[in-house]
mmCIF entry with sequence, helices, sheets and N, C-alpha, C, O atoms, coordinates in Angstrom:
data_MODEL
# 
_entry.id   MODEL 
# 
_entity.id                         1 
_entity.type                       polymer 
_entity.pdbx_number_of_molecules   1 
# 
_entity_poly.entity_id                      1 
_entity_poly.type                           'polypeptide(L)' 
_entity_poly.nstd_linkage                   no 
_entity_poly.nstd_monomer                   no 
_entity_poly.pdbx_seq_one_letter_code       YHFICFAVENNSFHLIYCPTDNMVADTLTKPLPIIKVKHFTSALRLRSD 
_entity_poly.pdbx_seq_one_letter_code_can   YHFICFAVENNSFHLIYCPTDNMVADTLTKPLPIIKVKHFTSALRLRSD 
_entity_poly.pdbx_strand_id                 A 
# 
loop_
_entity_poly_seq.entity_id 
_entity_poly_seq.num 
_entity_poly_seq.mon_id 
_entity_poly_seq.hetero 
1 1  TYR n 
1 2  HIS n 
1 3  PHE n 
1 4  ILE n 
1 5  CYS n 
1 6  PHE n 
1 7  ALA n 
1 8  VAL n 
1 9  GLU n 
1 10 ASN n 
1 11 ASN n 
1 12 SER n 
1 13 PHE n 
1 14 HIS n 
1 15 LEU n 
1 16 ILE n 
1 17 TYR n 
1 18 CYS n 
1 19 PRO n 
1 20 THR n 
1 21 ASP n 
1 22 ASN n 
1 23 MET n 
1 24 VAL n 
1 25 ALA n 
1 26 ASP n 
1 27 THR n 
1 28 LEU n 
1 29 THR n 
1 30 LYS n 
1 31 PRO n 
1 32 LEU n 
1 33 PRO n 
1 34 ILE n 
1 35 ILE n 
1 36 LYS n 
1 37 VAL n 
1 38 LYS n 
1 39 HIS n 
1 40 PHE n 
1 41 THR n 
1 42 SER n 
1 43 ALA n 
1 44 LEU n 
1 45 ARG n 
1 46 LEU n 
1 47 ARG n 
1 48 SER n 
1 49 ASP n 
# 
_struct_asym.id          A 
_struct_asym.entity_id   1 
# 
loop_
_struct_conf.conf_type_id 
_struct_conf.id 
_struct_conf.pdbx_PDB_helix_id 
_struct_conf.beg_label_comp_id 
_struct_conf.beg_label_asym_id 
_struct_conf.beg_label_seq_id 
_struct_conf.pdbx_beg_PDB_ins_code 
_struct_conf.end_label_comp_id 
_struct_conf.end_label_asym_id 
_struct_conf.end_label_seq_id 
_struct_conf.pdbx_end_PDB_ins_code 
_struct_conf.beg_auth_comp_id 
_struct_conf.beg_auth_asym_id 
_struct_conf.beg_auth_seq_id 
_struct_conf.end_auth_comp_id 
_struct_conf.end_auth_asym_id 
_struct_conf.end_auth_seq_id 
_struct_conf.pdbx_PDB_helix_class 
_struct_conf.details 
_struct_conf.pdbx_PDB_helix_length 
HELX_P HELX_P1 AA1 HIS A 2  ? GLU A 9  ? HIS A 2  GLU A 9  1 ? 8  
HELX_P HELX_P2 AA2 THR A 20 ? ASN A 22 ? THR A 20 ASN A 22 5 ? 3  
HELX_P HELX_P3 AA3 ASP A 26 ? THR A 29 ? ASP A 26 THR A 29 1 ? 4  
HELX_P HELX_P4 AA4 ILE A 34 ? ALA A 43 ? ILE A 34 ALA A 43 1 ? 10 
# 
_struct_conf_type.id          HELX_P 
_struct_conf_type.criteria    ? 
_struct_conf_type.reference   ? 
# 
loop_
_atom_site.group_PDB 
_atom_site.id 
_atom_site.type_symbol 
_atom_site.label_atom_id 
_atom_site.label_alt_id 
_atom_site.label_comp_id 
_atom_site.label_asym_id 
_atom_site.label_entity_id 
_atom_site.label_seq_id 
_atom_site.pdbx_PDB_ins_code 
_atom_site.Cartn_x 
_atom_site.Cartn_y 
_atom_site.Cartn_z 
_atom_site.occupancy 
_atom_site.B_iso_or_equiv 
_atom_site.pdbx_formal_charge 
_atom_site.auth_seq_id 
_atom_site.auth_comp_id 
_atom_site.auth_asym_id 
_atom_site.auth_atom_id 
_atom_site.pdbx_PDB_model_num 
ATOM 1   N N  . TYR A 1 1  ? -122.749 89.731  -33.502 1.00 0.00 ? 1  TYR A N  1 
ATOM 2   C CA . TYR A 1 1  ? -121.846 89.828  -34.629 1.00 0.00 ? 1  TYR A CA 1 
ATOM 3   C C  . TYR A 1 1  ? -121.762 91.269  -35.140 1.00 0.00 ? 1  TYR A C  1 
ATOM 4   O O  . TYR A 1 1  ? -120.664 91.789  -35.339 1.00 0.00 ? 1  TYR A O  1 
ATOM 5   N N  . HIS A 1 2  ? -122.894 91.906  -35.350 1.00 0.00 ? 2  HIS A N  1 
ATOM 6   C CA . HIS A 1 2  ? -122.890 93.275  -35.880 1.00 0.00 ? 2  HIS A CA 1 
ATOM 7   C C  . HIS A 1 2  ? -122.275 94.251  -34.882 1.00 0.00 ? 2  HIS A C  1 
ATOM 8   O O  . HIS A 1 2  ? -121.594 95.199  -35.272 1.00 0.00 ? 2  HIS A O  1 
ATOM 9   N N  . PHE A 1 3  ? -122.517 94.015  -33.599 1.00 0.00 ? 3  PHE A N  1 
ATOM 10  C CA . PHE A 1 3  ? -121.923 94.869  -32.569 1.00 0.00 ? 3  PHE A CA 1 
ATOM 11  C C  . PHE A 1 3  ? -120.401 94.816  -32.646 1.00 0.00 ? 3  PHE A C  1 
ATOM 12  O O  . PHE A 1 3  ? -119.740 95.852  -32.577 1.00 0.00 ? 3  PHE A O  1 
ATOM 13  N N  . ILE A 1 4  ? -119.846 93.627  -32.786 1.00 0.00 ? 4  ILE A N  1 
ATOM 14  C CA . ILE A 1 4  ? -118.389 93.466  -32.873 1.00 0.00 ? 4  ILE A CA 1 
ATOM 15  C C  . ILE A 1 4  ? -117.849 94.153  -34.121 1.00 0.00 ? 4  ILE A C  1 
ATOM 16  O O  . ILE A 1 4  ? -116.853 94.873  -34.052 1.00 0.00 ? 4  ILE A O  1 
ATOM 17  N N  . CYS A 1 5  ? -118.500 93.933  -35.259 1.00 0.00 ? 5  CYS A N  1 
ATOM 18  C CA . CYS A 1 5  ? -118.050 94.579  -36.506 1.00 0.00 ? 5  CYS A CA 1 
ATOM 19  C C  . CYS A 1 5  ? -118.070 96.090  -36.367 1.00 0.00 ? 5  CYS A C  1 
ATOM 20  O O  . CYS A 1 5  ? -117.122 96.760  -36.776 1.00 0.00 ? 5  CYS A O  1 
ATOM 21  N N  . PHE A 1 6  ? -119.129 96.635  -35.799 1.00 0.00 ? 6  PHE A N  1 
ATOM 22  C CA . PHE A 1 6  ? -119.239 98.079  -35.603 1.00 0.00 ? 6  PHE A CA 1 
ATOM 23  C C  . PHE A 1 6  ? -118.129 98.584  -34.682 1.00 0.00 ? 6  PHE A C  1 
ATOM 24  O O  . PHE A 1 6  ? -117.516 99.614  -34.959 1.00 0.00 ? 6  PHE A O  1 
ATOM 25  N N  . ALA A 1 7  ? -117.870 97.872  -33.598 1.00 0.00 ? 7  ALA A N  1 
ATOM 26  C CA . ALA A 1 7  ? -116.839 98.288  -32.643 1.00 0.00 ? 7  ALA A CA 1 
ATOM 27  C C  . ALA A 1 7  ? -115.449 98.245  -33.274 1.00 0.00 ? 7  ALA A C  1 
ATOM 28  O O  . ALA A 1 7  ? -114.633 99.132  -33.024 1.00 0.00 ? 7  ALA A O  1 
ATOM 29  N N  . VAL A 1 8  ? -115.174 97.239  -34.076 1.00 0.00 ? 8  VAL A N  1 
ATOM 30  C CA . VAL A 1 8  ? -113.873 97.138  -34.743 1.00 0.00 ? 8  VAL A CA 1 
ATOM 31  C C  . VAL A 1 8  ? -113.717 98.267  -35.759 1.00 0.00 ? 8  VAL A C  1 
ATOM 32  O O  . VAL A 1 8  ? -112.655 98.884  -35.841 1.00 0.00 ? 8  VAL A O  1 
ATOM 33  N N  . GLU A 1 9  ? -114.756 98.536  -36.524 1.00 0.00 ? 9  GLU A N  1 
ATOM 34  C CA . GLU A 1 9  ? -114.707 99.620  -37.515 1.00 0.00 ? 9  GLU A CA 1 
ATOM 35  C C  . GLU A 1 9  ? -114.459 100.974 -36.862 1.00 0.00 ? 9  GLU A C  1 
ATOM 36  O O  . GLU A 1 9  ? -113.811 101.838 -37.454 1.00 0.00 ? 9  GLU A O  1 
ATOM 37  N N  . ASN A 1 10 ? -114.966 101.165 -35.655 1.00 0.00 ? 10 ASN A N  1 
ATOM 38  C CA . ASN A 1 10 ? -114.807 102.435 -34.942 1.00 0.00 ? 10 ASN A CA 1 
ATOM 39  C C  . ASN A 1 10 ? -113.571 102.458 -34.048 1.00 0.00 ? 10 ASN A C  1 
ATOM 40  O O  . ASN A 1 10 ? -113.405 103.366 -33.233 1.00 0.00 ? 10 ASN A O  1 
ATOM 41  N N  . ASN A 1 11 ? -112.711 101.466 -34.201 1.00 0.00 ? 11 ASN A N  1 
ATOM 42  C CA . ASN A 1 11 ? -111.475 101.365 -33.418 1.00 0.00 ? 11 ASN A CA 1 
ATOM 43  C C  . ASN A 1 11 ? -111.719 101.368 -31.911 1.00 0.00 ? 11 ASN A C  1 
ATOM 44  O O  . ASN A 1 11 ? -110.892 101.861 -31.143 1.00 0.00 ? 11 ASN A O  1 
ATOM 45  N N  . SER A 1 12 ? -112.855 100.815 -31.494 1.00 0.00 ? 12 SER A N  1 
ATOM 46  C CA . SER A 1 12 ? -113.131 100.693 -30.062 1.00 0.00 ? 12 SER A CA 1 
ATOM 47  C C  . SER A 1 12 ? -112.201 99.671  -29.425 1.00 0.00 ? 12 SER A C  1 
ATOM 48  O O  . SER A 1 12 ? -111.821 99.808  -28.262 1.00 0.00 ? 12 SER A O  1 
ATOM 49  N N  . PHE A 1 13 ? -111.841 98.660  -30.178 1.00 0.00 ? 13 PHE A N  1 
ATOM 50  C CA . PHE A 1 13 ? -110.865 97.673  -29.742 1.00 0.00 ? 13 PHE A CA 1 
ATOM 51  C C  . PHE A 1 13 ? -110.327 96.965  -30.974 1.00 0.00 ? 13 PHE A C  1 
ATOM 52  O O  . PHE A 1 13 ? -110.861 97.124  -32.072 1.00 0.00 ? 13 PHE A O  1 
ATOM 53  N N  . HIS A 1 14 ? -109.290 96.198  -30.795 1.00 0.00 ? 14 HIS A N  1 
ATOM 54  C CA . HIS A 1 14 ? -108.668 95.474  -31.896 1.00 0.00 ? 14 HIS A CA 1 
ATOM 55  C C  . HIS A 1 14 ? -108.696 93.985  -31.593 1.00 0.00 ? 14 HIS A C  1 
ATOM 56  O O  . HIS A 1 14 ? -108.362 93.559  -30.488 1.00 0.00 ? 14 HIS A O  1 
ATOM 57  N N  . LEU A 1 15 ? -109.092 93.211  -32.567 1.00 0.00 ? 15 LEU A N  1 
ATOM 58  C CA . LEU A 1 15 ? -109.067 91.764  -32.427 1.00 0.00 ? 15 LEU A CA 1 
ATOM 59  C C  . LEU A 1 15 ? -107.675 91.259  -32.751 1.00 0.00 ? 15 LEU A C  1 
ATOM 60  O O  . LEU A 1 15 ? -107.020 91.754  -33.668 1.00 0.00 ? 15 LEU A O  1 
ATOM 61  N N  . ILE A 1 16 ? -107.228 90.274  -31.993 1.00 0.00 ? 16 ILE A N  1 
ATOM 62  C CA . ILE A 1 16 ? -105.931 89.662  -32.261 1.00 0.00 ? 16 ILE A CA 1 
ATOM 63  C C  . ILE A 1 16 ? -106.117 88.154  -32.368 1.00 0.00 ? 16 ILE A C  1 
ATOM 64  O O  . ILE A 1 16 ? -107.044 87.582  -31.795 1.00 0.00 ? 16 ILE A O  1 
ATOM 65  N N  . TYR A 1 17 ? -105.232 87.538  -33.101 1.00 0.00 ? 17 TYR A N  1 
ATOM 66  C CA . TYR A 1 17 ? -105.262 86.090  -33.255 1.00 0.00 ? 17 TYR A CA 1 
ATOM 67  C C  . TYR A 1 17 ? -104.729 85.429  -31.993 1.00 0.00 ? 17 TYR A C  1 
ATOM 68  O O  . TYR A 1 17 ? -103.705 85.844  -31.451 1.00 0.00 ? 17 TYR A O  1 
ATOM 69  N N  . CYS A 1 18 ? -105.416 84.417  -31.535 1.00 0.00 ? 18 CYS A N  1 
ATOM 70  C CA . CYS A 1 18 ? -104.966 83.645  -30.381 1.00 0.00 ? 18 CYS A CA 1 
ATOM 71  C C  . CYS A 1 18 ? -104.807 82.191  -30.826 1.00 0.00 ? 18 CYS A C  1 
ATOM 72  O O  . CYS A 1 18 ? -105.795 81.539  -31.165 1.00 0.00 ? 18 CYS A O  1 
ATOM 73  N N  . PRO A 1 19 ? -103.576 81.677  -30.829 1.00 0.00 ? 19 PRO A N  1 
ATOM 74  C CA . PRO A 1 19 ? -103.359 80.297  -31.279 1.00 0.00 ? 19 PRO A CA 1 
ATOM 75  C C  . PRO A 1 19 ? -104.107 79.282  -30.407 1.00 0.00 ? 19 PRO A C  1 
ATOM 76  O O  . PRO A 1 19 ? -104.374 79.535  -29.232 1.00 0.00 ? 19 PRO A O  1 
ATOM 77  N N  . THR A 1 20 ? -104.432 78.159  -30.988 1.00 0.00 ? 20 THR A N  1 
ATOM 78  C CA . THR A 1 20 ? -105.149 77.105  -30.274 1.00 0.00 ? 20 THR A CA 1 
ATOM 79  C C  . THR A 1 20 ? -104.420 76.679  -29.006 1.00 0.00 ? 20 THR A C  1 
ATOM 80  O O  . THR A 1 20 ? -105.060 76.335  -28.013 1.00 0.00 ? 20 THR A O  1 
ATOM 81  N N  . ASP A 1 21 ? -103.103 76.698  -29.028 1.00 0.00 ? 21 ASP A N  1 
ATOM 82  C CA . ASP A 1 21 ? -102.336 76.294  -27.849 1.00 0.00 ? 21 ASP A CA 1 
ATOM 83  C C  . ASP A 1 21 ? -102.533 77.235  -26.670 1.00 0.00 ? 21 ASP A C  1 
ATOM 84  O O  . ASP A 1 21 ? -102.187 76.883  -25.543 1.00 0.00 ? 21 ASP A O  1 
ATOM 85  N N  . ASN A 1 22 ? -103.079 78.420  -26.903 1.00 0.00 ? 22 ASN A N  1 
ATOM 86  C CA . ASN A 1 22 ? -103.328 79.382  -25.825 1.00 0.00 ? 22 ASN A CA 1 
ATOM 87  C C  . ASN A 1 22 ? -104.793 79.443  -25.414 1.00 0.00 ? 22 ASN A C  1 
ATOM 88  O O  . ASN A 1 22 ? -105.144 80.205  -24.512 1.00 0.00 ? 22 ASN A O  1 
ATOM 89  N N  . MET A 1 23 ? -105.643 78.671  -26.043 1.00 0.00 ? 23 MET A N  1 
ATOM 90  C CA . MET A 1 23 ? -107.080 78.705  -25.773 1.00 0.00 ? 23 MET A CA 1 
ATOM 91  C C  . MET A 1 23 ? -107.426 77.729  -24.652 1.00 0.00 ? 23 MET A C  1 
ATOM 92  O O  . MET A 1 23 ? -107.830 76.596  -24.910 1.00 0.00 ? 23 MET A O  1 
ATOM 93  N N  . VAL A 1 24 ? -107.267 78.171  -23.418 1.00 0.00 ? 24 VAL A N  1 
ATOM 94  C CA . VAL A 1 24 ? -107.466 77.269  -22.283 1.00 0.00 ? 24 VAL A CA 1 
ATOM 95  C C  . VAL A 1 24 ? -108.908 76.804  -22.152 1.00 0.00 ? 24 VAL A C  1 
ATOM 96  O O  . VAL A 1 24 ? -109.150 75.740  -21.581 1.00 0.00 ? 24 VAL A O  1 
ATOM 97  N N  . ALA A 1 25 ? -109.867 77.557  -22.656 1.00 0.00 ? 25 ALA A N  1 
ATOM 98  C CA . ALA A 1 25 ? -111.269 77.143  -22.569 1.00 0.00 ? 25 ALA A CA 1 
ATOM 99  C C  . ALA A 1 25 ? -111.569 75.942  -23.457 1.00 0.00 ? 25 ALA A C  1 
ATOM 100 O O  . ALA A 1 25 ? -112.620 75.320  -23.307 1.00 0.00 ? 25 ALA A O  1 
ATOM 101 N N  . ASP A 1 26 ? -110.665 75.600  -24.384 1.00 0.00 ? 26 ASP A N  1 
ATOM 102 C CA . ASP A 1 26 ? -110.878 74.442  -25.254 1.00 0.00 ? 26 ASP A CA 1 
ATOM 103 C C  . ASP A 1 26 ? -111.070 73.160  -24.454 1.00 0.00 ? 26 ASP A C  1 
ATOM 104 O O  . ASP A 1 26 ? -111.749 72.240  -24.910 1.00 0.00 ? 26 ASP A O  1 
ATOM 105 N N  . THR A 1 27 ? -110.487 73.095  -23.283 1.00 0.00 ? 27 THR A N  1 
ATOM 106 C CA . THR A 1 27 ? -110.638 71.886  -22.471 1.00 0.00 ? 27 THR A CA 1 
ATOM 107 C C  . THR A 1 27 ? -112.089 71.685  -22.044 1.00 0.00 ? 27 THR A C  1 
ATOM 108 O O  . THR A 1 27 ? -112.478 70.572  -21.690 1.00 0.00 ? 27 THR A O  1 
ATOM 109 N N  . LEU A 1 28 ? -112.892 72.744  -22.073 1.00 0.00 ? 28 LEU A N  1 
ATOM 110 C CA . LEU A 1 28 ? -114.294 72.655  -21.684 1.00 0.00 ? 28 LEU A CA 1 
ATOM 111 C C  . LEU A 1 28 ? -115.221 72.440  -22.876 1.00 0.00 ? 28 LEU A C  1 
ATOM 112 O O  . LEU A 1 28 ? -116.406 72.164  -22.688 1.00 0.00 ? 28 LEU A O  1 
ATOM 113 N N  . THR A 1 29 ? -114.707 72.562  -24.095 1.00 0.00 ? 29 THR A N  1 
ATOM 114 C CA . THR A 1 29 ? -115.586 72.557  -25.262 1.00 0.00 ? 29 THR A CA 1 
ATOM 115 C C  . THR A 1 29 ? -115.316 71.467  -26.284 1.00 0.00 ? 29 THR A C  1 
ATOM 116 O O  . THR A 1 29 ? -116.158 71.232  -27.150 1.00 0.00 ? 29 THR A O  1 
ATOM 117 N N  . LYS A 1 30 ? -114.176 70.794  -26.217 1.00 0.00 ? 30 LYS A N  1 
ATOM 118 C CA . LYS A 1 30 ? -113.873 69.780  -27.230 1.00 0.00 ? 30 LYS A CA 1 
ATOM 119 C C  . LYS A 1 30 ? -112.945 68.717  -26.673 1.00 0.00 ? 30 LYS A C  1 
ATOM 120 O O  . LYS A 1 30 ? -112.224 68.955  -25.704 1.00 0.00 ? 30 LYS A O  1 
ATOM 121 N N  . PRO A 1 31 ? -112.966 67.538  -27.293 1.00 0.00 ? 31 PRO A N  1 
ATOM 122 C CA . PRO A 1 31 ? -112.048 66.487  -26.844 1.00 0.00 ? 31 PRO A CA 1 
ATOM 123 C C  . PRO A 1 31 ? -110.609 66.845  -27.200 1.00 0.00 ? 31 PRO A C  1 
ATOM 124 O O  . PRO A 1 31 ? -110.323 67.280  -28.315 1.00 0.00 ? 31 PRO A O  1 
ATOM 125 N N  . LEU A 1 32 ? -109.715 66.660  -26.248 1.00 0.00 ? 32 LEU A N  1 
ATOM 126 C CA . LEU A 1 32 ? -108.302 66.982  -26.435 1.00 0.00 ? 32 LEU A CA 1 
ATOM 127 C C  . LEU A 1 32 ? -107.440 65.846  -25.909 1.00 0.00 ? 32 LEU A C  1 
ATOM 128 O O  . LEU A 1 32 ? -107.897 65.055  -25.084 1.00 0.00 ? 32 LEU A O  1 
ATOM 129 N N  . PRO A 1 33 ? -106.198 65.753  -26.373 1.00 0.00 ? 33 PRO A N  1 
ATOM 130 C CA . PRO A 1 33 ? -105.268 64.779  -25.792 1.00 0.00 ? 33 PRO A CA 1 
ATOM 131 C C  . PRO A 1 33 ? -105.057 65.088  -24.303 1.00 0.00 ? 33 PRO A C  1 
ATOM 132 O O  . PRO A 1 33 ? -105.127 66.247  -23.893 1.00 0.00 ? 33 PRO A O  1 
ATOM 133 N N  . ILE A 1 34 ? -104.805 64.079  -23.519 1.00 0.00 ? 34 ILE A N  1 
ATOM 134 C CA . ILE A 1 34 ? -104.698 64.233  -22.068 1.00 0.00 ? 34 ILE A CA 1 
ATOM 135 C C  . ILE A 1 34 ? -103.637 65.250  -21.662 1.00 0.00 ? 34 ILE A C  1 
ATOM 136 O O  . ILE A 1 34 ? -103.806 65.935  -20.654 1.00 0.00 ? 34 ILE A O  1 
ATOM 137 N N  . ILE A 1 35 ? -102.560 65.365  -22.413 1.00 0.00 ? 35 ILE A N  1 
ATOM 138 C CA . ILE A 1 35 ? -101.505 66.321  -22.062 1.00 0.00 ? 35 ILE A CA 1 
ATOM 139 C C  . ILE A 1 35 ? -102.024 67.755  -22.132 1.00 0.00 ? 35 ILE A C  1 
ATOM 140 O O  . ILE A 1 35 ? -101.680 68.584  -21.289 1.00 0.00 ? 35 ILE A O  1 
ATOM 141 N N  . LYS A 1 36 ? -102.854 68.047  -23.141 1.00 0.00 ? 36 LYS A N  1 
ATOM 142 C CA . LYS A 1 36 ? -103.432 69.391  -23.252 1.00 0.00 ? 36 LYS A CA 1 
ATOM 143 C C  . LYS A 1 36 ? -104.482 69.618  -22.174 1.00 0.00 ? 36 LYS A C  1 
ATOM 144 O O  . LYS A 1 36 ? -104.581 70.714  -21.622 1.00 0.00 ? 36 LYS A O  1 
ATOM 145 N N  . VAL A 1 37 ? -105.263 68.590  -21.872 1.00 0.00 ? 37 VAL A N  1 
ATOM 146 C CA . VAL A 1 37 ? -106.265 68.713  -20.811 1.00 0.00 ? 37 VAL A CA 1 
ATOM 147 C C  . VAL A 1 37 ? -105.582 69.064  -19.498 1.00 0.00 ? 37 VAL A C  1 
ATOM 148 O O  . VAL A 1 37 ? -106.032 69.962  -18.787 1.00 0.00 ? 37 VAL A O  1 
ATOM 149 N N  . LYS A 1 38 ? -104.507 68.370  -19.170 1.00 0.00 ? 38 LYS A N  1 
ATOM 150 C CA . LYS A 1 38 ? -103.785 68.647  -17.923 1.00 0.00 ? 38 LYS A CA 1 
ATOM 151 C C  . LYS A 1 38 ? -103.203 70.052  -17.926 1.00 0.00 ? 38 LYS A C  1 
ATOM 152 O O  . LYS A 1 38 ? -103.272 70.755  -16.918 1.00 0.00 ? 38 LYS A O  1 
ATOM 153 N N  . HIS A 1 39 ? -102.629 70.464  -19.051 1.00 0.00 ? 39 HIS A N  1 
ATOM 154 C CA . HIS A 1 39 ? -102.044 71.806  -19.151 1.00 0.00 ? 39 HIS A CA 1 
ATOM 155 C C  . HIS A 1 39 ? -103.120 72.881  -18.982 1.00 0.00 ? 39 HIS A C  1 
ATOM 156 O O  . HIS A 1 39 ? -102.941 73.825  -18.213 1.00 0.00 ? 39 HIS A O  1 
ATOM 157 N N  . PHE A 1 40 ? -104.231 72.739  -19.699 1.00 0.00 ? 40 PHE A N  1 
ATOM 158 C CA . PHE A 1 40 ? -105.277 73.757  -19.660 1.00 0.00 ? 40 PHE A CA 1 
ATOM 159 C C  . PHE A 1 40 ? -105.994 73.784  -18.307 1.00 0.00 ? 40 PHE A C  1 
ATOM 160 O O  . PHE A 1 40 ? -106.297 74.863  -17.797 1.00 0.00 ? 40 PHE A O  1 
ATOM 161 N N  . THR A 1 41 ? -106.268 72.617  -17.720 1.00 0.00 ? 41 THR A N  1 
ATOM 162 C CA . THR A 1 41 ? -106.931 72.622  -16.417 1.00 0.00 ? 41 THR A CA 1 
ATOM 163 C C  . THR A 1 41 ? -106.027 73.235  -15.359 1.00 0.00 ? 41 THR A C  1 
ATOM 164 O O  . THR A 1 41 ? -106.508 73.883  -14.429 1.00 0.00 ? 41 THR A O  1 
ATOM 165 N N  . SER A 1 42 ? -104.734 73.038  -15.492 1.00 0.00 ? 42 SER A N  1 
ATOM 166 C CA . SER A 1 42 ? -103.792 73.686  -14.582 1.00 0.00 ? 42 SER A CA 1 
ATOM 167 C C  . SER A 1 42 ? -103.810 75.199  -14.793 1.00 0.00 ? 42 SER A C  1 
ATOM 168 O O  . SER A 1 42 ? -103.806 75.962  -13.827 1.00 0.00 ? 42 SER A O  1 
ATOM 169 N N  . ALA A 1 43 ? -103.832 75.630  -16.043 1.00 0.00 ? 43 ALA A N  1 
ATOM 170 C CA . ALA A 1 43 ? -103.855 77.064  -16.348 1.00 0.00 ? 43 ALA A CA 1 
ATOM 171 C C  . ALA A 1 43 ? -105.143 77.717  -15.851 1.00 0.00 ? 43 ALA A C  1 
ATOM 172 O O  . ALA A 1 43 ? -105.137 78.884  -15.459 1.00 0.00 ? 43 ALA A O  1 
ATOM 173 N N  . LEU A 1 44 ? -106.246 76.969  -15.865 1.00 0.00 ? 44 LEU A N  1 
ATOM 174 C CA . LEU A 1 44 ? -107.523 77.488  -15.372 1.00 0.00 ? 44 LEU A CA 1 
ATOM 175 C C  . LEU A 1 44 ? -107.662 77.326  -13.858 1.00 0.00 ? 44 LEU A C  1 
ATOM 176 O O  . LEU A 1 44 ? -108.640 77.771  -13.257 1.00 0.00 ? 44 LEU A O  1 
ATOM 177 N N  . ARG A 1 45 ? -106.668 76.684  -13.261 1.00 0.00 ? 45 ARG A N  1 
ATOM 178 C CA . ARG A 1 45 ? -106.674 76.393  -11.819 1.00 0.00 ? 45 ARG A CA 1 
ATOM 179 C C  . ARG A 1 45 ? -107.876 75.542  -11.416 1.00 0.00 ? 45 ARG A C  1 
ATOM 180 O O  . ARG A 1 45 ? -108.503 75.767  -10.381 1.00 0.00 ? 45 ARG A O  1 
ATOM 181 N N  . LEU A 1 46 ? -108.180 74.552  -12.272 1.00 0.00 ? 46 LEU A N  1 
ATOM 182 C CA . LEU A 1 46 ? -109.232 73.589  -11.965 1.00 0.00 ? 46 LEU A CA 1 
ATOM 183 C C  . LEU A 1 46 ? -108.598 72.379  -11.303 1.00 0.00 ? 46 LEU A C  1 
ATOM 184 O O  . LEU A 1 46 ? -107.450 72.041  -11.592 1.00 0.00 ? 46 LEU A O  1 
ATOM 185 N N  . ARG A 1 47 ? -109.325 71.737  -10.432 1.00 0.00 ? 47 ARG A N  1 
ATOM 186 C CA . ARG A 1 47 ? -108.807 70.538  -9.781  1.00 0.00 ? 47 ARG A CA 1 
ATOM 187 C C  . ARG A 1 47 ? -109.964 69.626  -9.421  1.00 0.00 ? 47 ARG A C  1 
ATOM 188 O O  . ARG A 1 47 ? -111.107 70.072  -9.321  1.00 0.00 ? 47 ARG A O  1 
ATOM 189 N N  . SER A 1 48 ? -109.675 68.370  -9.229  1.00 0.00 ? 48 SER A N  1 
ATOM 190 C CA . SER A 1 48 ? -110.704 67.424  -8.796  1.00 0.00 ? 48 SER A CA 1 
ATOM 191 C C  . SER A 1 48 ? -110.433 67.064  -7.344  1.00 0.00 ? 48 SER A C  1 
ATOM 192 O O  . SER A 1 48 ? -109.288 66.861  -6.941  1.00 0.00 ? 48 SER A O  1 
ATOM 193 N N  . ASP A 1 49 ? -111.481 66.989  -6.586  1.00 0.00 ? 49 ASP A N  1 
ATOM 194 C CA . ASP A 1 49 ? -111.357 66.649  -5.157  1.00 0.00 ? 49 ASP A CA 1 
ATOM 195 C C  . ASP A 1 49 ? -111.801 65.236  -4.903  1.00 0.00 ? 49 ASP A C  1 
ATOM 196 O O  . ASP A 1 49 ? -111.767 64.774  -3.762  1.00 0.00 ? 49 ASP A O  1 
# 
């Protein structure tokens, strides 16, 4: 946390807001409706064999 705050204060990088609809990793961390699961797994190029 402190490393990120220090880096932002020194303009090493800029944080930007990322809407939930663009957070493809959400499919790995929380329950989602099946339509979002399919969309995110496709975006991550995951598949079941």
